[in-house]
CHARMM internal coordinates of N, CA and C (Angstrom, degrees):
IC EDIT
DIST 1 N 1 CA 1.5385
DIST 1 CA 1 C 1.4608
ANGL 1 N 1 CA 1 C 103.99
DIST 1 C 2 N 1.3157
ANGL 1 CA 1 C 2 N 126.99
DIHE 1 N 1 CA 1 C 2 N -45.72
DIST 2 N 2 CA 1.4449
ANGL 1 C 2 N 2 CA 124.95
DIHE 1 CA 1 C 2 N 2 CA -178.58
DIST 2 CA 2 C 1.5000
ANGL 2 N 2 CA 2 C 108.21
DIHE 1 C 2 N 2 CA 2 C -60.83
DIST 2 C 3 N 1.3041
ANGL 2 CA 2 C 3 N 119.74
DIHE 2 N 2 CA 2 C 3 N -39.39
DIST 3 N 3 CA 1.5075
ANGL 2 C 3 N 3 CA 122.32
DIHE 2 CA 2 C 3 N 3 CA -179.55
DIST 3 CA 3 C 1.4843
ANGL 3 N 3 CA 3 C 112.10
DIHE 2 C 3 N 3 CA 3 C -63.13
DIST 3 C 4 N 1.3526
ANGL 3 CA 3 C 4 N 113.25
DIHE 3 N 3 CA 3 C 4 N -40.31
DIST 4 N 4 CA 1.4764
ANGL 3 C 4 N 4 CA 120.20
DIHE 3 CA 3 C 4 N 4 CA 177.50
DIST 4 CA 4 C 1.5967
ANGL 4 N 4 CA 4 C 108.61
DIHE 3 C 4 N 4 CA 4 C -59.15
DIST 4 C 5 N 1.4087
ANGL 4 CA 4 C 5 N 115.00
DIHE 4 N 4 CA 4 C 5 N -43.78
DIST 5 N 5 CA 1.5249
ANGL 4 C 5 N 5 CA 118.34
DIHE 4 CA 4 C 5 N 5 CA 179.54
DIST 5 CA 5 C 1.4753
ANGL 5 N 5 CA 5 C 108.25
DIHE 4 C 5 N 5 CA 5 C -60.52
DIST 5 C 6 N 1.4044
ANGL 5 CA 5 C 6 N 113.32
DIHE 5 N 5 CA 5 C 6 N -50.71
DIST 6 N 6 CA 1.4882
ANGL 5 C 6 N 6 CA 116.51
DIHE 5 CA 5 C 6 N 6 CA -173.39
DIST 6 CA 6 C 1.4576
ANGL 6 N 6 CA 6 C 118.33
DIHE 5 C 6 N 6 CA 6 C -62.38
DIST 6 C 7 N 1.4244
ANGL 6 CA 6 C 7 N 113.75
DIHE 6 N 6 CA 6 C 7 N -25.22
DIST 7 N 7 CA 1.4343
ANGL 6 C 7 N 7 CA 116.29
DIHE 6 CA 6 C 7 N 7 CA -177.69
DIST 7 CA 7 C 1.5204
ANGL 7 N 7 CA 7 C 108.33
DIHE 6 C 7 N 7 CA 7 C -63.70
DIST 7 C 8 N 1.3804
ANGL 7 CA 7 C 8 N 121.12
DIHE 7 N 7 CA 7 C 8 N -22.86
DIST 8 N 8 CA 1.3922
ANGL 7 C 8 N 8 CA 125.54
DIHE 7 CA 7 C 8 N 8 CA -178.60
DIST 8 CA 8 C 1.3905
ANGL 8 N 8 CA 8 C 113.11
DIHE 7 C 8 N 8 CA 8 C -62.89
DIST 8 C 9 N 1.4153
ANGL 8 CA 8 C 9 N 120.57
DIHE 8 N 8 CA 8 C 9 N -19.08
DIST 9 N 9 CA 1.4214
ANGL 8 C 9 N 9 CA 122.88
DIHE 8 CA 8 C 9 N 9 CA -177.22
DIST 9 CA 9 C 1.4749
ANGL 9 N 9 CA 9 C 109.66
DIHE 8 C 9 N 9 CA 9 C -108.31
DIST 9 C 10 N 1.3864
ANGL 9 CA 9 C 10 N 116.44
DIHE 9 N 9 CA 9 C 10 N 26.14
DIST 10 N 10 CA 1.4695
ANGL 9 C 10 N 10 CA 120.61
DIHE 9 CA 9 C 10 N 10 CA 179.73
DIST 10 CA 10 C 1.5130
ANGL 10 N 10 CA 10 C 114.73
DIHE 9 C 10 N 10 CA 10 C -71.70
DIST 10 C 11 N 1.3883
ANGL 10 CA 10 C 11 N 118.36
DIHE 10 N 10 CA 10 C 11 N -12.34
DIST 11 N 11 CA 1.4825
ANGL 10 C 11 N 11 CA 117.50
DIHE 10 CA 10 C 11 N 11 CA 177.65
DIST 11 CA 11 C 1.5687
ANGL 11 N 11 CA 11 C 107.09
DIHE 10 C 11 N 11 CA 11 C -96.30
DIST 11 C 12 N 1.2924
ANGL 11 CA 11 C 12 N 116.25
DIHE 11 N 11 CA 11 C 12 N 151.69
DIST 12 N 12 CA 1.4225
ANGL 11 C 12 N 12 CA 124.91
DIHE 11 CA 11 C 12 N 12 CA -179.19
DIST 12 CA 12 C 1.5723
ANGL 12 N 12 CA 12 C 110.13
DIHE 11 C 12 N 12 CA 12 C -75.44
DIST 12 C 13 N 1.2512
ANGL 12 CA 12 C 13 N 115.96
DIHE 12 N 12 CA 12 C 13 N 155.31
DIST 13 N 13 CA 1.3667
ANGL 12 C 13 N 13 CA 121.35
DIHE 12 CA 12 C 13 N 13 CA 176.08
DIST 13 CA 13 C 1.4749
ANGL 13 N 13 CA 13 C 114.17
DIHE 12 C 13 N 13 CA 13 C 101.07
DIST 13 C 14 N 1.4065
ANGL 13 CA 13 C 14 N 116.39
DIHE 13 N 13 CA 13 C 14 N -150.83
DIST 14 N 14 CA 1.3679
ANGL 13 C 14 N 14 CA 120.81
DIHE 13 CA 13 C 14 N 14 CA -178.28
DIST 14 CA 14 C 1.5919
ANGL 14 N 14 CA 14 C 121.65
DIHE 13 C 14 N 14 CA 14 C -59.17
DIST 14 C 15 N 1.2796
ANGL 14 CA 14 C 15 N 109.77
DIHE 14 N 14 CA 14 C 15 N -18.75
DIST 15 N 15 CA 1.4005
ANGL 14 C 15 N 15 CA 118.00
DIHE 14 CA 14 C 15 N 15 CA -179.27
DIST 15 CA 15 C 1.5689
ANGL 15 N 15 CA 15 C 116.74
DIHE 14 C 15 N 15 CA 15 C -73.58
DIST 15 C 16 N 1.4016
ANGL 15 CA 15 C 16 N 111.15
DIHE 15 N 15 CA 15 C 16 N -16.84
DIST 16 N 16 CA 1.3714
ANGL 15 C 16 N 16 CA 118.42
DIHE 15 CA 15 C 16 N 16 CA -178.42
DIST 16 CA 16 C 1.6236
ANGL 16 N 16 CA 16 C 111.41
DIHE 15 C 16 N 16 CA 16 C -87.57
DIST 16 C 17 N 1.3001
ANGL 16 CA 16 C 17 N 114.43
DIHE 16 N 16 CA 16 C 17 N -25.44
DIST 17 N 17 CA 1.4367
ANGL 16 C 17 N 17 CA 117.29
DIHE 16 CA 16 C 17 N 17 CA -170.83
DIST 17 CA 17 C 1.4412
ANGL 17 N 17 CA 17 C 118.30
DIHE 16 C 17 N 17 CA 17 C -62.32
DIST 17 C 18 N 1.4132
ANGL 17 CA 17 C 18 N 116.06
DIHE 17 N 17 CA 17 C 18 N -41.85
DIST 18 N 18 CA 1.4168
ANGL 17 C 18 N 18 CA 124.96
DIHE 17 CA 17 C 18 N 18 CA -171.70
DIST 18 CA 18 C 1.6230
ANGL 18 N 18 CA 18 C 108.90
DIHE 17 C 18 N 18 CA 18 C -65.65
DIST 18 C 19 N 1.4645
ANGL 18 CA 18 C 19 N 111.71
DIHE 18 N 18 CA 18 C 19 N -58.25
DIST 19 N 19 CA 1.3802
ANGL 18 C 19 N 19 CA 114.47
DIHE 18 CA 18 C 19 N 19 CA -177.37
DIST 19 CA 19 C 1.5170
ANGL 19 N 19 CA 19 C 114.20
DIHE 18 C 19 N 19 CA 19 C -69.75
DIST 19 C 20 N 1.3813
ANGL 19 CA 19 C 20 N 116.44
DIHE 19 N 19 CA 19 C 20 N -35.66
DIST 20 N 20 CA 1.4581
ANGL 19 C 20 N 20 CA 115.91
DIHE 19 CA 19 C 20 N 20 CA -177.69
DIST 20 CA 20 C 1.5995
ANGL 20 N 20 CA 20 C 111.57
DIHE 19 C 20 N 20 CA 20 C -73.09
DIST 20 C 21 N 1.3350
ANGL 20 CA 20 C 21 N 117.54
DIHE 20 N 20 CA 20 C 21 N -20.66
DIST 21 N 21 CA 1.3674
ANGL 20 C 21 N 21 CA 116.25
DIHE 20 CA 20 C 21 N 21 CA 173.77
DIST 21 CA 21 C 1.4869
ANGL 21 N 21 CA 21 C 116.21
DIHE 20 C 21 N 21 CA 21 C -78.96
DIST 21 C 22 N 1.4235
ANGL 21 CA 21 C 22 N 115.32
DIHE 21 N 21 CA 21 C 22 N -15.81
DIST 22 N 22 CA 1.3881
ANGL 21 C 22 N 22 CA 118.71
DIHE 21 CA 21 C 22 N 22 CA -178.93
DIST 22 CA 22 C 1.4672
ANGL 22 N 22 CA 22 C 114.75
DIHE 21 C 22 N 22 CA 22 C -89.03
DIST 22 C 23 N 1.4046
ANGL 22 CA 22 C 23 N 115.02
DIHE 22 N 22 CA 22 C 23 N -9.52
DIST 23 N 23 CA 1.5308
ANGL 22 C 23 N 23 CA 118.57
DIHE 22 CA 22 C 23 N 23 CA -172.94
DIST 23 CA 23 C 1.4800
ANGL 23 N 23 CA 23 C 105.45
DIHE 22 C 23 N 23 CA 23 C -127.16
DIST 23 C 24 N 1.4230
ANGL 23 CA 23 C 24 N 116.50
DIHE 23 N 23 CA 23 C 24 N 151.18
DIST 24 N 24 CA 1.3597
ANGL 23 C 24 N 24 CA 122.68
DIHE 23 CA 23 C 24 N 24 CA 177.29
DIST 24 CA 24 C 1.5154
ANGL 24 N 24 CA 24 C 110.82
DIHE 23 C 24 N 24 CA 24 C -139.70
DIST 24 C 25 N 1.2656
ANGL 24 CA 24 C 25 N 120.58
DIHE 24 N 24 CA 24 C 25 N 164.23
DIST 25 N 25 CA 1.5484
ANGL 24 C 25 N 25 CA 122.03
DIHE 24 CA 24 C 25 N 25 CA -179.60
DIST 25 CA 25 C 1.5525
ANGL 25 N 25 CA 25 C 108.14
DIHE 24 C 25 N 25 CA 25 C -57.16
DIST 25 C 26 N 1.2949
ANGL 25 CA 25 C 26 N 114.28
DIHE 25 N 25 CA 25 C 26 N 147.63
DIST 26 N 26 CA 1.4983
ANGL 25 C 26 N 26 CA 117.25
DIHE 25 CA 25 C 26 N 26 CA 173.38
DIST 26 CA 26 C 1.4914
ANGL 26 N 26 CA 26 C 106.54
DIHE 25 C 26 N 26 CA 26 C -103.53
DIST 26 C 27 N 1.3873
ANGL 26 CA 26 C 27 N 115.70
DIHE 26 N 26 CA 26 C 27 N 122.92
DIST 27 N 27 CA 1.3704
ANGL 26 C 27 N 27 CA 123.55
DIHE 26 CA 26 C 27 N 27 CA 175.53
DIST 27 CA 27 C 1.4597
ANGL 27 N 27 CA 27 C 114.63
DIHE 26 C 27 N 27 CA 27 C -98.61
DIST 27 C 28 N 1.2923
ANGL 27 CA 27 C 28 N 120.90
DIHE 27 N 27 CA 27 C 28 N 149.98
DIST 28 N 28 CA 1.4935
ANGL 27 C 28 N 28 CA 121.23
DIHE 27 CA 27 C 28 N 28 CA 175.32
DIST 28 CA 28 C 1.6009
ANGL 28 N 28 CA 28 C 106.94
DIHE 27 C 28 N 28 CA 28 C -126.48
DIST 28 C 29 N 1.2998
ANGL 28 CA 28 C 29 N 110.11
DIHE 28 N 28 CA 28 C 29 N 157.76
DIST 29 N 29 CA 1.5257
ANGL 28 C 29 N 29 CA 115.77
DIHE 28 CA 28 C 29 N 29 CA 178.41
DIST 29 CA 29 C 1.4228
ANGL 29 N 29 CA 29 C 108.19
DIHE 28 C 29 N 29 CA 29 C -103.81
DIST 29 C 30 N 1.3884
ANGL 29 CA 29 C 30 N 115.93
DIHE 29 N 29 CA 29 C 30 N 161.29
DIST 30 N 30 CA 1.4372
ANGL 29 C 30 N 30 CA 123.43
DIHE 29 CA 29 C 30 N 30 CA 175.38
DIST 30 CA 30 C 1.5901
ANGL 30 N 30 CA 30 C 113.99
DIHE 29 C 30 N 30 CA 30 C -46.75
DIST 30 C 31 N 1.1630
ANGL 30 CA 30 C 31 N 118.07
DIHE 30 N 30 CA 30 C 31 N -39.40
DIST 31 N 31 CA 1.4917
ANGL 30 C 31 N 31 CA 129.35
DIHE 30 CA 30 C 31 N 31 CA -175.32
DIST 31 CA 31 C 1.5375
ANGL 31 N 31 CA 31 C 111.43
DIHE 30 C 31 N 31 CA 31 C -74.13
DIST 31 C 32 N 1.3056
ANGL 31 CA 31 C 32 N 120.75
DIHE 31 N 31 CA 31 C 32 N -12.24
DIST 32 N 32 CA 1.4878
ANGL 31 C 32 N 32 CA 120.38
DIHE 31 CA 31 C 32 N 32 CA -176.34
DIST 32 CA 32 C 1.5123
ANGL 32 N 32 CA 32 C 107.71
DIHE 31 C 32 N 32 CA 32 C -72.09
DIST 32 C 33 N 1.2122
ANGL 32 CA 32 C 33 N 116.67
DIHE 32 N 32 CA 32 C 33 N 148.80
DIST 33 N 33 CA 1.5170
ANGL 32 C 33 N 33 CA 128.75
DIHE 32 CA 32 C 33 N 33 CA -178.76
DIST 33 CA 33 C 1.5697
ANGL 33 N 33 CA 33 C 100.15
DIHE 32 C 33 N 33 CA 33 C -111.58
DIST 33 C 34 N 1.2204
ANGL 33 CA 33 C 34 N 124.22
DIHE 33 N 33 CA 33 C 34 N 104.77
DIST 34 N 34 CA 1.4482
ANGL 33 C 34 N 34 CA 126.21
DIHE 33 CA 33 C 34 N 34 CA 171.62
DIST 34 CA 34 C 1.4856
ANGL 34 N 34 CA 34 C 116.40
DIHE 33 C 34 N 34 CA 34 C -108.63
DIST 34 C 35 N 1.2373
ANGL 34 CA 34 C 35 N 118.71
DIHE 34 N 34 CA 34 C 35 N 141.75
DIST 35 N 35 CA 1.4592
ANGL 34 C 35 N 35 CA 120.36
DIHE 34 CA 34 C 35 N 35 CA 168.80
DIST 35 CA 35 C 1.5857
ANGL 35 N 35 CA 35 C 105.80
DIHE 34 C 35 N 35 CA 35 C -75.54
DIST 35 C 36 N 1.2573
ANGL 35 CA 35 C 36 N 108.98
DIHE 35 N 35 CA 35 C 36 N 167.01
DIST 36 N 36 CA 1.5979
ANGL 35 C 36 N 36 CA 116.34
DIHE 35 CA 35 C 36 N 36 CA 177.97
DIST 36 CA 36 C 1.5371
ANGL 36 N 36 CA 36 C 107.68
DIHE 35 C 36 N 36 CA 36 C -62.55
DIST 36 C 37 N 1.3295
ANGL 36 CA 36 C 37 N 118.45
DIHE 36 N 36 CA 36 C 37 N -43.22
DIST 37 N 37 CA 1.4016
ANGL 36 C 37 N 37 CA 124.55
DIHE 36 CA 36 C 37 N 37 CA 178.73
DIST 37 CA 37 C 1.5154
ANGL 37 N 37 CA 37 C 111.00
DIHE 36 C 37 N 37 CA 37 C -58.49
DIST 37 C 38 N 1.2721
ANGL 37 CA 37 C 38 N 117.19
DIHE 37 N 37 CA 37 C 38 N -52.09
DIST 38 N 38 CA 1.4757
ANGL 37 C 38 N 38 CA 122.24
DIHE 37 CA 37 C 38 N 38 CA -178.24
DIST 38 CA 38 C 1.5505
ANGL 38 N 38 CA 38 C 110.59
DIHE 37 C 38 N 38 CA 38 C -59.27
DIST 38 C 39 N 1.2989
ANGL 38 CA 38 C 39 N 115.43
DIHE 38 N 38 CA 38 C 39 N -44.34
DIST 39 N 39 CA 1.4369
ANGL 38 C 39 N 39 CA 123.07
DIHE 38 CA 38 C 39 N 39 CA 179.46
DIST 39 CA 39 C 1.5536
ANGL 39 N 39 CA 39 C 110.28
DIHE 38 C 39 N 39 CA 39 C -58.77
DIST 39 C 40 N 1.3530
ANGL 39 CA 39 C 40 N 116.43
DIHE 39 N 39 CA 39 C 40 N -45.31
DIST 40 N 40 CA 1.3864
ANGL 39 C 40 N 40 CA 121.95
DIHE 39 CA 39 C 40 N 40 CA -178.47
DIST 40 CA 40 C 1.6331
ANGL 40 N 40 CA 40 C 111.14
DIHE 39 C 40 N 40 CA 40 C -64.38
DIST 40 C 41 N 1.3626
ANGL 40 CA 40 C 41 N 111.23
DIHE 40 N 40 CA 40 C 41 N -39.85
DIST 41 N 41 CA 1.4676
ANGL 40 C 41 N 41 CA 115.41
DIHE 40 CA 40 C 41 N 41 CA 177.02
DIST 41 CA 41 C 1.5152
ANGL 41 N 41 CA 41 C 113.44
DIHE 40 C 41 N 41 CA 41 C -63.75
DIST 41 C 42 N 1.2606
ANGL 41 CA 41 C 42 N 114.28
DIHE 41 N 41 CA 41 C 42 N -41.48
DIST 42 N 42 CA 1.4671
ANGL 41 C 42 N 42 CA 120.67
DIHE 41 CA 41 C 42 N 42 CA -176.68
DIST 42 CA 42 C 1.5517
ANGL 42 N 42 CA 42 C 105.81
DIHE 41 C 42 N 42 CA 42 C -70.86
DIST 42 C 43 N 1.2382
ANGL 42 CA 42 C 43 N 123.93
DIHE 42 N 42 CA 42 C 43 N -38.71
DIST 43 N 43 CA 1.4629
ANGL 42 C 43 N 43 CA 121.76
DIHE 42 CA 42 C 43 N 43 CA 172.43
DIST 43 CA 43 C 1.4738
ANGL 43 N 43 CA 43 C 116.54
DIHE 42 C 43 N 43 CA 43 C -64.78
DIST 43 C 44 N 1.3587
ANGL 43 CA 43 C 44 N 116.63
DIHE 43 N 43 CA 43 C 44 N -39.87
DIST 44 N 44 CA 1.5280
ANGL 43 C 44 N 44 CA 121.41
DIHE 43 CA 43 C 44 N 44 CA 170.59
DIST 44 CA 44 C 1.3579
ANGL 44 N 44 CA 44 C 110.68
DIHE 43 C 44 N 44 CA 44 C -59.48
DIST 44 C 45 N 1.3580
ANGL 44 CA 44 C 45 N 123.99
DIHE 44 N 44 CA 44 C 45 N -46.40
DIST 45 N 45 CA 1.4300
ANGL 44 C 45 N 45 CA 121.25
DIHE 44 CA 44 C 45 N 45 CA 174.36
DIST 45 CA 45 C 1.4484
ANGL 45 N 45 CA 45 C 118.19
DIHE 44 C 45 N 45 CA 45 C -55.25
DIST 45 C 46 N 1.2829
ANGL 45 CA 45 C 46 N 115.19
DIHE 45 N 45 CA 45 C 46 N -48.18
DIST 46 N 46 CA 1.4520
ANGL 45 C 46 N 46 CA 120.92
DIHE 45 CA 45 C 46 N 46 CA -174.23
DIST 46 CA 46 C 1.5272
ANGL 46 N 46 CA 46 C 108.19
DIHE 45 C 46 N 46 CA 46 C -72.10
DIST 46 C 47 N 1.3793
ANGL 46 CA 46 C 47 N 120.50
DIHE 46 N 46 CA 46 C 47 N -37.06
DIST 47 N 47 CA 1.5660
ANGL 46 C 47 N 47 CA 118.52
DIHE 46 CA 46 C 47 N 47 CA -178.93
DIST 47 CA 47 C 1.5959
ANGL 47 N 47 CA 47 C 107.38
DIHE 46 C 47 N 47 CA 47 C -73.11
DIST 47 C 48 N 1.3057
ANGL 47 CA 47 C 48 N 119.07
DIHE 47 N 47 CA 47 C 48 N -30.36
DIST 48 N 48 CA 1.4811
ANGL 47 C 48 N 48 CA 123.37
DIHE 47 CA 47 C 48 N 48 CA 176.59
DIST 48 CA 48 C 1.4795
ANGL 48 N 48 CA 48 C 112.47
DIHE 47 C 48 N 48 CA 48 C -66.34
DIST 48 C 49 N 1.4262
ANGL 48 CA 48 C 49 N 113.47
DIHE 48 N 48 CA 48 C 49 N -43.37
DIST 49 N 49 CA 1.4977
ANGL 48 C 49 N 49 CA 118.35
DIHE 48 CA 48 C 49 N 49 CA 176.99
DIST 49 CA 49 C 1.3966
ANGL 49 N 49 CA 49 C 110.52
DIHE 48 C 49 N 49 CA 49 C -67.78
DIST 49 C 50 N 1.4129
ANGL 49 CA 49 C 50 N 119.12
DIHE 49 N 49 CA 49 C 50 N -43.33
DIST 50 N 50 CA 1.5410
ANGL 49 C 50 N 50 CA 117.08
DIHE 49 CA 49 C 50 N 50 CA 171.44
DIST 50 CA 50 C 1.4897
ANGL 50 N 50 CA 50 C 113.78
DIHE 49 C 50 N 50 CA 50 C -52.68
DIST 50 C 51 N 1.2158
ANGL 50 CA 50 C 51 N 119.88
DIHE 50 N 50 CA 50 C 51 N -53.07
DIST 51 N 51 CA 1.4365
ANGL 50 C 51 N 51 CA 125.42
DIHE 50 CA 50 C 51 N 51 CA -172.81
DIST 51 CA 51 C 1.5781
ANGL 51 N 51 CA 51 C 110.40
DIHE 50 C 51 N 51 CA 51 C -65.24
DIST 51 C 52 N 1.4281
ANGL 51 CA 51 C 52 N 119.43
DIHE 51 N 51 CA 51 C 52 N -44.78
DIST 52 N 52 CA 1.4488
ANGL 51 C 52 N 52 CA 117.46
DIHE 51 CA 51 C 52 N 52 CA -172.24
DIST 52 CA 52 C 1.4561
ANGL 52 N 52 CA 52 C 109.80
DIHE 51 C 52 N 52 CA 52 C -95.85
DIST 52 C 53 N 1.3032
ANGL 52 CA 52 C 53 N 123.69
DIHE 52 N 52 CA 52 C 53 N -22.10
DIST 53 N 53 CA 1.4185
ANGL 52 C 53 N 53 CA 124.84
DIHE 52 CA 52 C 53 N 53 CA -166.95
DIST 53 CA 53 C 1.5870
ANGL 53 N 53 CA 53 C 110.26
DIHE 52 C 53 N 53 CA 53 C -120.76
DIST 53 C 54 N 1.3569
ANGL 53 CA 53 C 54 N 118.60
DIHE 53 N 53 CA 53 C 54 N -4.04
DIST 54 N 54 CA 1.4486
ANGL 53 C 54 N 54 CA 122.86
DIHE 53 CA 53 C 54 N 54 CA 173.53
DIST 54 CA 54 C 1.4850
ANGL 54 N 54 CA 54 C 110.48
DIHE 53 C 54 N 54 CA 54 C 75.23
DIST 54 C 55 N 1.3633
ANGL 54 CA 54 C 55 N 121.57
DIHE 54 N 54 CA 54 C 55 N 25.53
DIST 55 N 55 CA 1.5261
ANGL 54 C 55 N 55 CA 126.73
DIHE 54 CA 54 C 55 N 55 CA 174.13
DIST 55 CA 55 C 1.5189
ANGL 55 N 55 CA 55 C 103.81
DIHE 54 C 55 N 55 CA 55 C -57.47
DIST 55 C 56 N 1.2355
ANGL 55 CA 55 C 56 N 117.95
DIHE 55 N 55 CA 55 C 56 N 134.86
DIST 56 N 56 CA 1.5290
ANGL 55 C 56 N 56 CA 123.51
DIHE 55 CA 55 C 56 N 56 CA 176.82
DIST 56 CA 56 C 1.4148
ANGL 56 N 56 CA 56 C 108.07
DIHE 55 C 56 N 56 CA 56 C -113.57
DIST 56 C 57 N 1.3984
ANGL 56 CA 56 C 57 N 114.82
DIHE 56 N 56 CA 56 C 57 N 176.14
DIST 57 N 57 CA 1.5096
ANGL 56 C 57 N 57 CA 120.51
DIHE 56 CA 56 C 57 N 57 CA 172.15
DIST 57 CA 57 C 1.5289
ANGL 57 N 57 CA 57 C 113.08
DIHE 56 C 57 N 57 CA 57 C -54.34
DIST 57 C 58 N 1.3401
ANGL 57 CA 57 C 58 N 115.00
DIHE 57 N 57 CA 57 C 58 N -29.87
DIST 58 N 58 CA 1.5187
ANGL 57 C 58 N 58 CA 116.97
DIHE 57 CA 57 C 58 N 58 CA -169.85
DIST 58 CA 58 C 1.5606
ANGL 58 N 58 CA 58 C 109.57
DIHE 57 C 58 N 58 CA 58 C -89.31
DIST 58 C 59 N 1.3268
ANGL 58 CA 58 C 59 N 118.68
DIHE 58 N 58 CA 58 C 59 N 1.12
DIST 59 N 59 CA 1.4183
ANGL 58 C 59 N 59 CA 121.22
DIHE 58 CA 58 C 59 N 59 CA 172.29
DIST 59 CA 59 C 1.5140
ANGL 59 N 59 CA 59 C 114.68
DIHE 58 C 59 N 59 CA 59 C -58.12
END
COOR INIT
IC SEED 1 N 1 CA 1 C
IC BUILD
């Protein structure tokens, strides 16, 4: 679902500002217990945000 929303900001310019401002990278802690599927979804979310919204390692 999040990926579907982020694809709306795939174009450069003003179209990226609204959706990219609404989403942030998802961080996990060492104590989190993730299934493989959840980990893959989090990675996809963060990679999409990095590509479309310019999230960097410092985010």
